C-alpha positions as CSV (number, residue, x, y, z in Angstrom):
1,M,-149.0,26.8,105.4
2,E,-151.2,25.3,108.4
3,I,-149.6,22.0,109.8
4,R,-151.7,20.0,112.5
5,L,-152.0,16.4,114.0
6,E,-154.7,14.3,113.8
7,S,-155.8,10.7,114.6
8,R,-158.0,9.3,112.0
9,T,-157.2,6.1,110.1
10,L,-157.1,5.5,106.5
11,N,-160.5,5.2,105.6
12,E,-161.6,8.1,107.8
13,L,-159.3,10.7,106.4
14,E,-160.9,12.9,103.6
15,N,-158.4,15.1,102.7
16,E,-157.6,16.1,98.7
17,A,-154.6,13.7,99.0
18,V,-153.3,10.9,101.5
19,V,-149.9,9.7,101.5
20,A,-148.9,6.6,102.7
21,V,-145.7,5.1,102.9
22,V,-145.1,1.6,101.2
23,F,-142.1,-0.8,101.3
24,E,-139.9,-2.6,98.8
25,G,-140.8,-6.1,98.5
26,E,-144.0,-6.3,100.3
27,K,-147.6,-5.3,100.0
28,D,-149.4,-2.9,102.0
29,Q,-152.2,-5.2,103.5
30,R,-154.1,-2.3,104.1
31,L,-154.2,-1.3,100.4
32,E,-153.6,-5.0,98.9
33,E,-157.0,-5.7,97.6
34,P,-157.8,-2.1,96.1
35,L,-154.6,-1.9,94.4
36,A,-154.2,-5.5,93.5
37,D,-153.6,-4.5,89.9
38,L,-150.8,-2.0,90.4
39,Y,-148.9,-4.4,92.6
40,A,-149.3,-7.0,90.1
41,S,-147.7,-4.9,87.2
42,G,-145.2,-3.9,89.0
43,E,-145.8,-0.4,89.2
44,I,-145.8,-0.4,93.1
45,T,-142.2,-1.6,94.0
46,G,-141.9,0.3,97.4
47,K,-138.2,1.5,96.3
48,S,-137.3,4.6,97.7
49,L,-139.0,7.7,96.7
50,E,-141.1,6.0,94.0
51,T,-144.2,7.7,94.2
52,T,-147.5,6.5,92.5
53,L,-150.6,8.1,92.3
54,V,-154.1,6.5,92.8
55,H,-157.5,8.7,92.0
56,R,-160.7,7.7,93.7
57,P,-159.2,4.8,95.8
58,A,-161.6,2.0,96.2
59,G,-163.2,2.4,99.6
60,L,-161.2,5.6,100.6
61,K,-162.9,8.7,101.6
62,T,-160.2,10.9,99.8
63,R,-159.9,11.2,96.2
64,R,-156.1,10.8,95.7
65,L,-153.6,8.4,97.4
66,A,-149.9,8.8,97.1
67,L,-147.9,5.5,97.7
68,I,-144.6,6.7,98.2
69,G,-141.7,4.3,98.7
70,G,-139.4,4.0,101.7
71,G,-137.0,1.4,100.4
72,Q,-136.2,-1.4,103.2
73,R,-138.4,-1.3,106.0
74,G,-135.6,-2.4,108.2
75,R,-133.7,1.0,107.1
76,F,-136.6,2.8,107.1
77,N,-135.9,5.9,110.0
78,P,-136.8,9.6,110.6
79,A,-134.4,10.9,108.4
80,E,-135.9,8.6,105.4
81,L,-139.4,9.9,106.3
82,R,-138.3,13.2,106.3
83,K,-137.3,12.7,102.8
84,C,-140.5,10.9,101.7
85,A,-142.6,13.7,103.5
86,G,-140.9,16.6,101.6
87,A,-141.0,14.7,98.1
88,A,-144.8,13.6,98.2
89,L,-145.3,17.2,99.2
90,R,-143.5,18.6,96.3
91,F,-145.2,16.0,93.7
92,L,-148.6,16.7,95.1
93,K,-148.0,20.4,94.8
94,A,-146.9,20.2,91.3
95,K,-150.8,18.8,90.6
96,S,-151.9,21.6,92.5
97,V,-153.3,19.5,95.5
98,R,-153.6,22.0,98.8
99,D,-154.7,19.8,101.4
100,I,-152.6,16.8,102.2
101,A,-152.3,14.1,105.0
102,F,-149.4,12.2,105.8
103,L,-150.6,9.0,107.4
104,L,-148.1,7.6,110.4
105,D,-148.8,3.8,111.0
106,A,-147.4,1.6,113.7
107,P,-144.1,1.3,114.3
108,F,-143.4,4.3,112.6
109,H,-145.3,6.8,114.6
110,G,-143.5,8.0,117.3
111,G,-142.2,11.4,118.2
112,E,-139.2,11.2,116.0
113,F,-141.2,10.3,113.2
114,V,-143.8,13.0,113.5
115,A,-141.3,15.4,114.0
116,A,-139.5,14.5,110.9
117,A,-142.8,14.3,108.6
118,A,-143.5,18.1,110.2
119,E,-140.1,18.8,109.0
120,G,-140.1,17.2,105.7
121,A,-143.5,19.2,104.5
122,V,-142.0,22.6,105.8
123,L,-138.5,21.9,104.0
124,G,-140.7,20.3,100.5
125,D,-142.9,23.6,100.6
126,F,-139.6,26.3,100.3
127,E,-139.0,27.4,96.8
128,P,-136.1,29.6,96.0
129,D,-138.2,32.2,93.5
130,R,-138.9,34.8,96.3
131,L,-138.0,37.4,93.7
132,K,-139.6,36.8,90.6
133,T,-142.2,39.3,90.1
134,E,-144.0,37.1,87.3
135,K,-144.6,33.4,88.6
136,K,-146.5,31.4,86.1
137,D,-148.6,28.8,87.4
138,Q,-148.2,29.6,91.2
139,K,-149.1,26.5,93.4
140,R,-149.2,26.2,97.1
141,V,-150.3,23.7,99.7
142,D,-152.7,25.5,102.5
143,R,-153.1,22.6,104.8
144,V,-151.1,19.6,105.9
145,A,-152.0,17.1,108.6
146,V,-149.8,14.3,110.1
147,A,-152.1,11.8,110.8
148,V,-151.4,9.3,113.8
149,P,-153.8,6.4,114.3
150,G,-154.2,6.1,118.3
151,G,-151.0,8.0,118.6
152,E,-149.3,8.3,122.0
153,A,-149.0,11.1,124.2
154,G,-146.5,14.1,123.4
155,L,-147.0,14.1,119.5
156,E,-148.1,17.7,119.6
157,T,-145.2,18.7,121.1
158,A,-143.1,17.0,118.6
159,L,-144.9,18.1,115.5
160,E,-144.4,21.7,117.1
161,R,-140.6,21.0,117.3
162,G,-140.7,20.0,113.7
163,R,-142.4,22.8,112.6
164,I,-140.0,25.2,114.4
165,V,-136.7,23.7,113.3
166,A,-138.0,23.3,109.3
167,E,-138.9,26.7,109.8
168,S,-135.7,27.9,111.2
169,Q,-133.9,25.5,108.2
170,N,-136.1,27.5,105.7
171,F,-134.8,31.0,107.3
172,T,-131.2,29.9,106.8
173,R,-132.5,28.9,102.9
174,D,-133.9,32.4,102.5
175,L,-130.8,34.0,103.8
176,A,-128.4,32.0,101.9
177,N,-130.4,32.7,98.5
178,E,-130.1,36.4,99.1
179,P,-128.1,38.2,96.3
180,G,-125.1,40.1,97.5
181,N,-126.6,43.8,96.8
182,L,-129.7,42.8,98.9
183,L,-127.7,41.7,101.9
184,T,-124.7,43.5,102.6
185,P,-122.8,42.9,105.9
186,T,-124.7,45.9,107.2
187,L,-128.0,44.4,106.2
188,L,-127.4,41.1,107.2
189,A,-126.7,42.3,110.9
190,E,-129.9,44.3,110.3
191,R,-131.9,40.6,110.0
192,A,-130.2,39.5,113.0
193,R,-131.5,42.4,115.4
194,Q,-135.3,41.8,113.6
195,L,-134.6,37.6,114.7
196,A,-133.4,38.7,118.1
197,A,-136.3,41.2,118.5
198,G,-139.0,38.8,117.4
199,Q,-137.5,35.7,118.9
200,G,-136.5,37.4,122.6
201,L,-132.6,37.2,121.9
202,E,-130.0,39.4,122.8
203,C,-128.1,41.1,120.1
204,E,-125.2,43.2,119.8
205,V,-123.4,43.7,116.4
206,L,-119.7,45.2,116.8
207,D,-118.7,47.9,113.9
208,R,-115.4,48.6,112.5
209,D,-114.2,51.0,115.1
210,R,-114.9,48.4,117.8
211,M,-113.3,45.7,116.1
212,R,-110.3,48.3,115.5
213,Q,-110.1,48.5,119.1
214,L,-110.1,45.1,120.3
215,G,-107.1,44.2,117.5
216,M,-109.5,42.1,115.0
217,G,-106.8,42.6,112.7
218,A,-107.6,39.0,110.8
219,L,-110.9,40.1,110.2
220,L,-110.5,43.6,109.2
221,G,-107.8,42.7,106.7
222,V,-110.4,41.3,104.5
223,A,-113.1,43.8,104.8
224,Q,-110.8,46.6,103.6
225,G,-111.2,45.9,100.0
226,S,-114.8,46.8,100.5
227,A,-117.4,49.8,100.3
228,E,-119.3,48.0,102.5
229,P,-118.2,48.2,106.3
230,P,-118.0,44.5,108.3
231,A,-120.2,43.5,110.9
232,L,-119.5,41.2,113.9
233,I,-122.8,39.9,114.8
234,V,-123.5,38.2,118.1
235,L,-126.6,36.8,119.4
236,R,-127.2,35.1,122.7
237,Y,-129.5,33.1,124.6
238,R,-129.7,32.5,127.9
239,P,-131.8,29.6,129.5
240,E,-133.8,30.5,132.7
241,S,-132.1,27.9,134.6
242,A,-128.7,26.7,132.9
243,A,-127.6,23.0,133.7
244,G,-124.1,23.1,134.5
245,N,-121.3,25.6,133.4
246,A,-121.0,24.7,129.5
247,H,-121.7,27.6,127.2
248,L,-122.0,26.6,123.7
249,G,-120.8,28.7,120.8
250,L,-121.9,29.0,117.1
251,I,-119.4,30.7,114.7
252,G,-120.6,31.0,111.3
253,K,-118.8,32.4,108.5
254,G,-120.7,35.4,106.8
255,V,-119.0,36.1,103.6
256,T,-122.2,37.9,102.1
257,F,-120.2,38.0,98.7
258,D,-116.6,36.8,97.8
259,T,-114.8,37.7,94.7
260,G,-111.6,36.2,96.0
261,G,-110.2,39.5,96.5
262,I,-106.7,40.3,94.7
263,S,-106.7,36.7,94.2
264,I,-109.8,36.8,92.5
265,K,-112.0,33.8,91.3
266,P,-112.8,32.6,87.9
267,S,-116.0,34.3,86.4
268,E,-117.6,31.2,85.9
269,N,-119.9,30.4,88.8
270,M,-119.0,33.7,91.0
271,E,-122.4,34.6,91.1
272,K,-123.0,31.5,93.7
273,M,-120.3,33.4,96.1
274,K,-123.6,35.1,97.8
275,Y,-123.9,31.7,99.4
276,D,-120.5,32.0,100.8
277,M,-122.4,33.4,104.0
278,S,-124.3,29.9,104.2
279,G,-122.5,29.1,107.5
280,G,-123.5,32.3,109.2
281,A,-127.2,31.8,108.1
282,A,-127.0,28.3,109.5
283,V,-125.8,29.8,113.2
284,L,-128.7,32.5,112.8
285,G,-131.4,29.7,112.1
286,A,-130.0,27.5,114.6
287,M,-130.3,30.8,117.4
288,R,-134.1,31.3,115.9
289,A,-135.0,27.9,116.6
290,L,-133.3,27.1,119.9
291,A,-134.8,30.5,121.0
292,Q,-138.6,28.8,120.8
293,L,-137.0,25.3,121.8
294,K,-135.3,26.5,124.9
295,P,-132.4,24.3,125.5
296,S,-130.8,24.3,129.1
297,I,-127.5,25.4,127.9
298,P,-126.6,28.9,127.1
299,V,-125.9,29.5,123.4
300,T,-124.2,32.2,121.9
301,A,-124.0,32.8,118.0
302,L,-121.3,34.6,116.4
303,V,-121.1,35.7,112.6
304,P,-118.2,37.7,111.5
305,A,-119.9,39.3,108.5
306,V,-117.8,41.1,105.5
307,E,-117.5,41.4,101.6
308,N,-114.5,40.1,99.8
309,M,-113.9,42.7,97.4
310,P,-110.8,43.5,95.5
311,G,-110.9,47.5,96.1
312,S,-108.2,49.9,96.0
313,R,-107.7,49.4,99.6
314,A,-107.8,45.5,99.6
315,Q,-105.1,43.8,101.0
316,R,-102.7,42.0,99.3
317,P,-100.7,38.6,98.7
318,G,-97.9,39.1,101.3
319,D,-99.9,41.2,103.8
320,I,-99.2,40.1,107.2
321,V,-102.0,41.0,109.3
322,T,-102.2,40.3,113.1
323,S,-105.0,38.9,114.9
324,L,-107.3,39.2,118.1
325,E,-105.1,36.0,119.9
326,G,-102.1,38.3,119.1
327,K,-100.9,35.7,116.3
328,T,-99.4,37.0,113.0
329,V,-100.7,35.9,110.0
330,E,-99.0,36.1,106.2
331,V,-101.9,36.3,104.1
332,L,-100.3,34.1,100.8
333,N,-104.1,34.2,99.1
334,T,-106.8,36.1,99.6
335,D,-109.3,33.8,98.3
336,A,-108.7,32.0,102.0
337,E,-110.4,34.8,103.6
338,G,-113.0,32.6,105.5
339,R,-110.3,31.3,107.9
340,L,-109.2,35.0,108.9
341,I,-112.6,36.2,110.0
342,L,-113.4,33.0,111.9
343,A,-110.0,33.2,113.6
344,D,-110.9,36.4,115.4
345,A,-114.3,35.3,115.7
346,L,-113.2,32.0,117.4
347,T,-111.3,33.7,119.7
348,Y,-113.9,36.4,120.6
349,A,-116.4,33.7,121.5
350,R,-113.9,32.4,124.0
351,R,-113.6,35.5,125.3
352,L,-117.3,35.5,125.9
353,G,-117.4,32.7,128.2
354,C,-117.8,30.4,125.4
355,T,-116.5,26.8,126.7
356,H,-117.5,24.4,123.7
357,L,-117.3,25.9,120.2
358,V,-118.8,24.8,117.0
359,D,-117.7,26.7,113.6
360,A,-119.7,26.2,110.4
361,A,-118.3,27.7,107.2
362,T,-118.1,27.1,103.4
363,L,-114.2,27.3,103.7
364,T,-112.4,25.2,101.1
365,G,-112.9,23.8,97.7
366,A,-110.9,21.1,98.7
367,I,-113.6,19.6,100.9
368,V,-115.6,19.2,97.7
369,V,-112.8,17.2,95.8
370,S,-112.8,14.8,99.2
371,L,-116.2,14.5,99.8
372,G,-118.2,15.4,97.2
373,H,-121.5,17.0,97.7
374,V,-122.4,14.3,99.9
375,Y,-121.0,14.9,103.4
376,V,-120.1,17.6,105.6
377,G,-116.3,17.6,106.6
378,A,-116.1,17.5,110.3
379,F,-113.0,18.4,112.2
380,G,-112.7,18.1,115.8
381,N,-109.9,18.6,118.6
382,G,-111.4,16.2,121.2
383,E,-113.3,12.9,121.0
384,E,-115.8,13.6,123.5
385,F,-117.4,16.7,121.9
386,T,-116.5,15.8,118.3
387,S,-118.7,12.5,119.1
388,R,-121.5,14.7,120.6
389,V,-121.7,16.7,117.3
390,L,-121.4,13.4,115.0
391,D,-124.0,12.0,116.9
392,A,-126.4,14.8,116.3
393,A,-125.9,14.8,113.0
394,S,-126.7,11.1,112.6
395,A,-129.7,11.6,114.9
396,E,-130.7,14.3,112.3
397,G,-129.8,12.7,108.9
398,E,-127.4,15.3,107.9
399,K,-124.2,13.3,106.8
400,F,-120.7,14.5,108.6
401,W,-117.5,12.5,107.8
402,R,-114.7,12.6,110.5
403,M,-111.7,14.2,108.5
404,P,-108.0,14.1,110.0
405,L,-106.6,16.6,112.3
406,D,-103.5,15.4,113.3
407,D,-100.4,17.6,114.4
408,D,-98.4,16.1,111.5
409,Y,-100.6,18.3,109.0
410,K,-98.8,21.6,110.8
411,E,-95.3,20.8,108.8
412,Y,-98.0,22.2,105.8
413,L,-98.4,25.7,107.8
414,K,-95.1,27.3,107.8
415,S,-94.1,31.0,107.4
416,A,-90.8,32.4,107.2
417,F,-92.3,36.1,108.2
418,A,-94.9,35.5,110.6
419,D,-96.2,32.8,113.0
420,L,-98.5,31.5,110.3
421,P,-99.7,31.4,106.6
422,N,-103.2,31.4,105.6
423,I,-102.6,28.5,103.3
424,G,-100.5,25.4,103.0
425,G,-99.5,23.9,100.0
426,R,-101.5,22.1,97.3
427,W,-102.4,19.0,99.6
428,G,-105.0,18.1,102.0
429,G,-106.3,21.7,101.8
430,A,-109.4,21.0,104.1
431,V,-107.1,19.9,106.6
432,T,-104.7,22.3,106.3
433,A,-107.6,25.3,106.7
434,A,-109.2,23.2,109.9
435,M,-105.6,23.2,111.1
436,F,-105.1,27.0,110.4
437,L,-108.8,27.7,112.7
438,K,-107.3,24.9,115.7
439,E,-104.5,27.8,116.3
440,F,-107.5,30.2,117.3
441,T,-109.4,27.9,119.6
442,G,-107.1,27.7,122.7
443,S,-107.9,24.8,125.2
444,A,-111.9,24.6,124.0
445,P,-113.4,21.6,122.7
446,W,-114.2,22.5,119.1
447,V,-115.6,21.1,115.8
448,H,-115.4,22.5,112.4
449,L,-117.9,22.0,109.7
450,D,-116.8,22.8,106.3
451,I,-120.2,22.9,104.3
452,A,-118.7,23.8,100.9
453,G,-119.4,20.8,99.3
454,T,-123.3,20.7,100.8
455,A,-124.7,24.4,101.5
456,W,-126.0,24.4,97.7
457,L,-127.7,22.4,95.7
458,D,-127.0,22.7,92.0
459,D,-129.6,20.3,91.0
460,G,-132.7,19.9,93.0
461,K,-133.9,16.8,95.1
462,P,-137.7,15.3,94.9
463,Y,-137.6,16.5,98.7
464,L,-135.6,19.8,98.2
465,A,-135.6,22.7,95.7
466,K,-132.4,23.6,94.0
467,G,-130.5,26.2,96.0
468,P,-129.8,26.6,99.7
469,S,-129.9,23.3,101.8
470,G,-129.7,24.9,105.0
471,V,-126.8,22.4,106.3
472,P,-126.3,21.8,109.5
473,V,-128.9,24.0,111.4
474,R,-130.9,20.6,112.2
475,T,-127.4,19.0,114.0
476,L,-127.0,22.5,115.8
477,V,-130.3,22.6,117.1
478,R,-130.3,18.8,118.1
479,L,-126.6,19.2,119.6
480,A,-128.4,22.1,122.2
481,M,-131.5,20.6,122.7
482,D,-129.8,17.2,123.7
483,W,-127.2,18.8,126.2
484,R,-126.6,16.9,129.4
485,G,-123.7,18.0,131.5
């Protein structure tokens, strides 16, 4: 899909369809006369994402005018525009419209809004049916214009930024949508190598022997039940001139399929466990964007990739493993495997010189109980860095909720036989999982993002297809790009 910037006005746009945002409780001054009957009948209300299609609008050159509700004007921001653009594109795509213009008028026409419009369109165009061989009535959008009459300087750069970030989020969604037979740890590592070669990143993949030499017993314990070998993927971005001594580490859980191991999951919905590598996919997607956008901070991404299977060599409940950190862990539940592989990856990230750490993982069902499918659970060991991450999420319209990480929760993580167990008791499961990870972060500022409730959409949104969401790619990119000091 081609996406471009234009400066034509509403009256000059000749695209097959033009999209304009209208607001609740207002009549659009440009459209009040030709649409008077629709306003009078209440068909156009401006409520969020409500869409009205007008054919052959009087006085305009376009054949279709799509009016999409932006809600209340005072609450409209780039995140809302992103949703509007995605919803409008999906609405028009379903009607076989292939050439669309999004009109941005003052005051919603700056760089952040242009980037959001581009992102929304690219994200809305994603479909999860790549592997279908028969696609009935397949429809596509060929061209999208973001029209900003009399726009300010720098909007081309903003448009390009939006396109890059959204395409990288879609890259993440594609990875997370791959079934376990087509995306094993080995194949995920190969995709990472291809990404690195195409984007100019450094790539290293640690195999089982190298991990054994290093002493990554927690990661290897999870992998030993599968015939598929594990891989620890390391991607590096190095700026030409780094600003300061900070080095950002992005760590993503890469369980390409999770049966639960010996502590096997119920069969219902187990097919979704292909998305248990969504955190790993997100950090790879973020690196794809950062390689093109070039932040001033070095960034290293680590993806511990494994299958969690109940094979004859699988670790058993009660097994004790020794992590790279040197801590021993009693494995009480083999379905709490994500924290085990992340523990060794966090330790290794620190050994590689990462000074600030963010991990993303579909880690616990408990976070879904706490926050549903709306918010990402965010845990941090320090105020300053945690605030940076939360601010980046807010700027990108990705909903994060700060969760507690008090030392009192350590009482839930006690083992009579090892330094700590891999699960706590019944209560506070998302918190105890984060507390477990904290044991492997040393003194580094660190934020853990539990995306178990937000990485997959069981039902599509008006602006996003069902399936992988691509959270938290945009936040990770914003964090690196806005780094100061």
